[in-house]
N, C-alpha and C positions, 0 to 999 in steps of 0.2 A: 581185083588187082591188074593193072594196066601192062601191058605186054614189057614194055621197056623195064618197068620194074620186074617182072619176072627175069629178062635176059639180065639185067643188073644182078639179080642175087645167083643166079645159075654163074655168073662172070665171077661172083665172089665178093662184090663189095656189097656190104651190109647196110649201106647208105642212101636215102634217097636223093633223086636230082637235086631238090631245094636243101637236101644237107650240104650236098658237094658244091653248089654256087654258093653258099654261104659261108662255109669253109673257104673255098678260096677267094670271097672277096675278102674274108678276114684277115687270110695270108698276108693280102698288099694293105694290111693295116686300118683297112675301113672298121669303124663302129655299127654295131647291130642297127642303129638311127639310120645311119649310111647306106647300110646294107639294104634295109628296108625301103629307103628312097630308090635305091638302083633296081630293087627287082619288083616295083610296086606292091608293098606288103607292110603292114604294121610293124613296128620293135618288139611288140610282143610276139608276133607271129615268128620274126626273126630269132627273138628269144627263146623260143619252142627248138626250132629246126638245131638250134646250136645243143642245145641242151640235151636234146635227144640223139644230136652226133656224138656230143660228149660220151655219153652212157653206152653208144654203141661202140667207140674205140677206147673204152674203159680210159678216159683221157681223165686228168685231174684239173686241169683250166684250160683257156682258149689257147694260151699258147703251146701247149702238152698236145691238145687237139689238134690245131694246124702240125706240129711237129710227125704225129703219130699219123696223120691225114698224108702227109706229103713223103714217110718211110714207107707208108703201105702200098704207095703208089697211087691214090685214089684223087689226090690234086698234085700240081705241079708247082713245084718251089719256086719262088720268087727272088730276085738277089736285089 
């Protein structure tokens, strides 16, 4: 387990850096395909990151995951 991952867990975030990146980009309205292009990942990999984030946040869907991530301070709200 990487040092940054350990610090993130100690800081209280159950989400990996990639999950946070995917959620932040989803909050901006990007599709999984677009997020994949932006992060140089396959769409399936993005889908996996998003699915794990949903489970960790106990979210019902994409919008709920973004809402919970913002409400819990993991990502920034966008206007």
